[in-house]
C-alpha positions in Angstrom: -37.4 -3.4 8.6 -36.7 -4.6 5.5 -33.7 -7.3 4.6 -31.0 -6.8 2.2 -32.3 -9.1 0.0 -35.8 -7.9 0.1 -34.3 -4.3 -0.4 -32.4 -5.7 -3.3 -35.1 -7.1 -5.1 -37.3 -3.9 -4.4 -34.4 -1.8 -6.0 -34.1 -4.0 -9.1 -37.7 -4.1 -9.6 -38.1 -0.2 -9.2 -35.0 0.1 -11.7 -36.2 -2.1 -14.4 -39.5 -0.1 -14.3 -37.7 3.0 -15.0 -36.3 1.4 -18.1 -39.7 -0.4 -19.0 -41.5 3.2 -19.0 -38.9 4.5 -21.0 -38.0 6.9 -18.3 -34.3 6.1 -18.6 -32.2 4.6 -21.3 -28.8 2.9 -21.4 -27.1 6.2 -20.9 -28.0 6.0 -17.4 -26.4 2.6 -17.2 -23.2 4.3 -18.4 -23.5 7.1 -16.0 -23.5 4.4 -13.1 -20.7 2.7 -14.4 -18.6 5.7 -13.7 -19.4 5.4 -10.3 -16.5 3.4 -8.0 -15.6 3.3 -4.3 -13.5 6.2 -4.6 -16.7 8.7 -5.5 -19.5 6.8 -4.3 -22.1 9.7 -4.8 -20.8 10.6 -8.4 -24.4 9.5 -10.1 -26.4 11.6 -7.4 -24.3 14.5 -7.7 -24.4 14.4 -11.6 -28.2 14.0 -11.5 -28.4 17.1 -8.9 -26.5 18.9 -10.9 -29.1 18.0 -13.9 -31.8 19.2 -11.5 -30.3 22.8 -10.9 -29.6 23.3 -14.6 -33.0 22.0 -15.7 -34.8 24.3 -13.3 -33.0 27.2 -14.5 -33.4 26.2 -18.2 -37.4 25.6 -17.7 -37.4 29.0 -16.4 -35.5 30.6 -19.0 -37.6 29.0 -21.5 -41.1 30.1 -19.5 -39.5 33.6 -19.7 -38.7 33.7 -23.1 -42.1 32.6 -24.2 -43.7 35.4 -22.3 -41.9 38.1 -24.5 -44.2 39.6 -26.9 -41.7 39.0 -29.7 -40.4 35.8 -29.1 -36.6 35.0 -30.0 -37.0 31.5 -31.7 -33.3 31.2 -31.7 -32.5 31.7 -28.0 -35.6 29.6 -27.2 -34.1 26.9 -29.3 -30.7 27.2 -27.7 -32.4 26.6 -24.1 -34.3 23.8 -25.5 -31.2 22.2 -27.2 -29.1 22.7 -23.8 -31.8 21.1 -21.9 -32.2 18.2 -24.6 -28.1 17.3 -24.1 -28.2 17.4 -20.4 -31.3 15.2 -20.2 -29.7 13.0 -23.1 -26.3 12.6 -20.6 -27.9 11.3 -17.8 -30.2 8.8 -19.8 -33.7 10.8 -19.1 -35.0 9.5 -22.4 -38.7 11.0 -22.1 -37.5 14.5 -21.4 -35.3 14.4 -24.2 -37.7 13.2 -26.5 -40.1 16.0 -25.2 -37.0 18.6 -26.1 -37.0 17.0 -29.7 -40.8 18.1 -30.5 -40.2 21.4 -28.8 -37.3 22.2 -31.0 -39.2 21.3 -34.1 -42.0 24.1 -32.9 -39.3 26.6 -32.5 -38.2 25.6 -36.1 -41.3 26.6 -37.2 -42.0 29.7 -35.0 -45.0 28.4 -33.6 -45.7 30.1 -30.0 -48.5 27.9 -29.5 -46.9 24.5 -29.8 -43.9 25.7 -28.0 -46.3 26.3 -25.1 -47.7 23.2 -25.2 -44.4 21.5 -25.5 -42.8 23.6 -22.8 -45.8 22.2 -20.5 -45.0 18.5 -21.8 -41.2 19.2 -21.1 -42.0 20.4 -17.4 -44.3 17.0 -16.8 -41.7 14.9 -17.9 -39.0 16.5 -16.0 -41.3 16.4 -13.1 -41.7 12.9 -13.5 -38.0 11.8 -13.7 -37.1 14.0 -10.9 -39.5 12.2 -8.7 -38.8 8.8 -10.2 -34.8 9.5 -9.5 -35.7 10.8 -5.9 -37.3 7.6 -5.1 -34.6 5.8 -6.7 -31.8 7.3 -4.7 -34.1 6.8 -1.4 -34.2 3.1 -2.0 -30.4 2.7 -3.0 -29.7 4.6 0.5 -32.1 2.3 2.2 -30.4 -0.6 0.6 -26.7 0.7 1.7 -27.9 1.6 5.2 -29.2 -1.9 5.6 -25.6 -3.2 4.5 -26.2 -3.7 1.2 -23.1 -2.6 -1.4 -22.9 -1.9 -5.3 -22.7 -3.1 -7.5 -25.5 -5.3 -7.3 -25.1 -8.4 -9.6 
């Protein structure tokens, strides 16, 4: 079993990689600062809500793009919502993919929207996997006797 110090180092290195790879931005730090002893699962809860909402929105986007006459206004509203929720948790790469997607919505470009939908899905799956790994590392750290905030 790894020591608290080893887990702390592993957690710090992994977290740093999320910022270095531009998967997360400073908004995630602000989200973490809202977590305290009275609500120790705040970040996990907020990110879990993001996952649920994003899954719904990605399905809505796919459905909207499979219509014979694409409603670009509705499509753009869904992309805008996904962009906002990804921004609120610091999921920078999802947010950036949504910006490109919205540009294709403005151009009423179905082919471009389909490519962007795939890109958004890829970035979403990446950030979801990264968050799951981060939360697993945090749990291991706490279970080993570590506590937050890690200084």
